[in-house]
C-alpha positions in Angstrom: 146.9 148.5 86.0 147.6 145.0 84.8 146.2 143.7 87.9 142.9 145.7 87.5 142.8 144.5 83.7 143.3 141.0 84.8 140.5 141.0 87.4 138.1 142.5 84.8 138.9 139.9 82.3 138.1 137.2 85.2 134.9 138.9 86.0 133.9 139.1 82.1 134.8 135.6 81.7 132.5 134.6 84.6 129.6 136.6 83.2 130.1 135.1 79.8 130.3 131.5 81.3 127.0 132.4 83.3 124.8 132.4 80.0 123.0 129.2 80.5 122.2 128.1 76.9 120.4 125.1 77.6 117.7 127.3 79.3 118.1 130.1 76.7 117.5 127.8 73.5 114.8 125.8 75.1 113.1 128.9 75.9 113.7 130.5 72.6 112.3 127.2 70.8 109.3 126.8 72.9 110.6 123.9 75.0 110.3 122.9 78.5 112.8 124.2 81.0 115.8 121.4 81.0 115.7 122.0 85.0 112.3 120.6 85.2 112.6 117.2 83.7 115.3 114.4 83.2 118.4 114.9 85.3 117.1 118.4 85.7 120.7 119.6 84.7 120.8 122.6 82.2 123.1 120.7 79.7 123.0 119.5 76.3 122.5 116.0 77.2 119.4 116.7 79.1 118.0 118.8 76.5 118.3 116.0 74.0 115.9 113.8 76.5 113.2 116.4 75.3 113.5 114.4 71.8 114.6 117.9 70.2 118.4 117.2 68.6 118.3 120.6 67.2 118.1 122.5 70.7 120.5 119.9 72.1 123.0 120.6 69.2 122.7 124.3 69.8 123.0 124.2 73.4 126.3 122.0 73.0 127.7 124.4 70.3 127.0 127.7 72.4 128.0 126.2 75.8 131.3 125.4 74.0 131.7 128.5 72.2 131.5 130.6 75.5 134.4 128.8 77.0 136.5 129.1 73.9 135.4 132.9 73.2 136.6 133.7 76.9 140.1 132.6 76.3 140.5 133.6 72.8 139.5 137.2 73.8 142.0 137.1 76.6 144.8 135.9 74.2 143.8 138.7 71.8 144.2 141.3 74.6 147.2 139.9 76.0 149.9 141.8 74.2 148.2 145.3 74.9 146.9 144.6 78.5 150.0 142.3 79.5 147.9 139.3 80.3 150.2 136.4 81.7 149.8 133.0 80.9 148.3 132.3 84.3 145.7 135.0 83.8 144.7 133.5 80.4 144.5 130.0 81.9 142.3 131.2 84.9 140.1 133.2 82.4 139.2 129.9 81.2 138.6 128.7 84.5 136.5 131.8 85.3 134.1 131.0 82.3 133.9 127.4 83.5 132.9 128.4 87.0 130.3 130.8 85.3 128.6 127.7 83.8 128.5 125.9 87.0 127.3 128.8 89.1 125.8 131.3 86.7 124.9 134.6 88.3 121.9 135.0 85.7 120.1 131.9 86.8 120.2 131.8 90.7 123.6 130.1 90.7 122.1 126.9 89.4 124.1 125.6 86.4 125.0 122.9 84.5 127.8 120.2 84.7 130.2 122.1 82.6 131.5 119.3 80.1 130.9 121.4 76.9 132.2 124.5 78.5 135.4 122.8 79.7 136.0 121.4 76.4 135.6 124.6 74.7 138.3 126.1 77.3 140.6 123.4 76.5 140.3 123.7 72.8 141.4 127.4 73.0 144.2 127.0 75.7 145.7 123.9 74.0 143.8 122.4 70.8 145.7 119.2 71.1 144.9 118.9 74.6 141.2 119.5 73.6 141.1 117.0 70.7 142.7 114.5 72.9 140.2 115.1 75.6 137.3 114.8 73.1 138.4 111.8 71.5 138.6 110.4 75.0 134.9 111.2 75.4 133.7 109.9 72.2 135.5 106.4 72.7 133.9 106.1 76.3 130.5 107.4 75.1 130.6 105.2 72.0 131.2 101.9 73.9 129.2 102.5 77.1 126.7 105.1 75.9 126.8 106.9 79.0 127.5 110.8 78.6 128.3 111.1 82.4 130.9 108.1 82.3 132.6 109.6 79.3 132.6 113.1 81.1 134.2 111.5 84.1 137.0 109.7 82.3 137.7 112.6 80.1 137.7 115.1 83.1 140.5 112.6 85.0 142.5 112.0 81.8 142.8 115.7 80.8 145.1 116.9 83.5 147.1 113.8 83.0 147.5 114.6 79.1 148.5 118.2 79.9 151.3 117.2 82.3 152.7 114.2 80.8 152.9 115.8 77.4 153.3 119.5 77.9 154.6 119.7 81.6 153.5 121.8 84.6 152.2 125.0 83.8 149.2 127.3 84.6 147.1 125.5 82.1 148.0 122.2 83.7 146.6 123.7 87.1 143.3 125.2 85.6 142.6 121.9 83.8 143.2 120.1 86.9 140.8 122.2 89.1 138.1 121.9 86.3 138.6 118.2 86.1 138.2 117.9 89.7 135.0 120.1 89.8 133.6 118.1 86.9 134.0 114.7 88.7 132.4 116.3 91.9 129.4 117.8 89.8 128.8 114.1 88.6 128.8 112.6 92.0 125.1 112.0 91.6 125.6 110.2 88.2 128.4 108.1 89.8 126.1 106.6 92.3 123.7 106.0 89.5 126.2 104.2 87.4 126.9 102.0 90.2 123.2 101.3 91.1 122.5 100.6 87.1 120.1 103.4 87.0 121.8 106.0 85.2 120.2 107.2 81.8 121.8 106.4 78.5 122.5 109.0 75.6 119.7 109.7 73.5 117.1 108.3 76.3 114.1 110.6 76.6 112.6 111.9 79.8 110.3 109.8 81.2 107.6 112.5 81.7 108.9 116.1 80.5 106.6 118.8 81.7 104.6 120.5 78.8 104.1 117.2 77.1 100.5 117.2 75.8 98.2 114.3 74.7 97.6 114.1 70.8 94.5 116.1 69.7 91.3 114.0 70.0 92.9 111.4 72.4 91.6 111.1 75.9 93.4 108.9 78.1 91.7 106.6 80.9 89.3 103.8 81.0 86.8 103.0 78.3 83.4 104.5 78.6 80.9 102.0 80.0 78.7 102.4 77.1 81.2 101.9 74.5 80.2 100.1 71.3 82.2 97.1 72.2 80.3 96.8 75.5 76.9 96.7 74.1 77.9 93.9 71.7 79.3 91.6 74.4 76.1 92.3 76.5 73.7 91.2 73.8 75.6 88.5 72.7 75.6 86.9 76.2 71.8 87.6 76.3 71.2 85.2 73.2 
């Protein structure tokens, strides 16, 4: 019975993680699909490139909360259903995997930074805060969200092992860290080439962007007033 309950908890956490809030929030706010511009990654950083900070903040919040919620629900049910520390740790991992490969969005998800942070904050609040501090420091000095995520992902398992020792949480955190680095492989190439986008940089041409009313781009009309003046002036 406990095994069945654990399996159901893992499936439930995966389904919760499969809610891609970058896409959901963008749709509700009438924005372009984040998978169609910028890095094409359905995450808060790419939503920020749309220029809508509120949408990016909501995406970040809900992507983190789904990871936190999955773990907190498992912890609350543990006494009744007999969940072990391993089950709880892997519930967090399942929510993270759901974000990476969401069943509701054709298994094309984000990179999992916010969801991983939400999981860490629930599994070990001090570890989550230390990892968040690492991200903030790197992001502040270098202005690259991807670089901050990679460094934080590499440091998180070491924080857990060095301070709290080997545990199911350390294993789950290590797996998440490795997957995060792997998901950022394209960003690593861009960082090395010097072409990576900085935090807050808008997408070059996000779909759905329309010219301002009354504005018609293109060359000036051949009979524009200025052209007439130049022609008459030359004839005098």
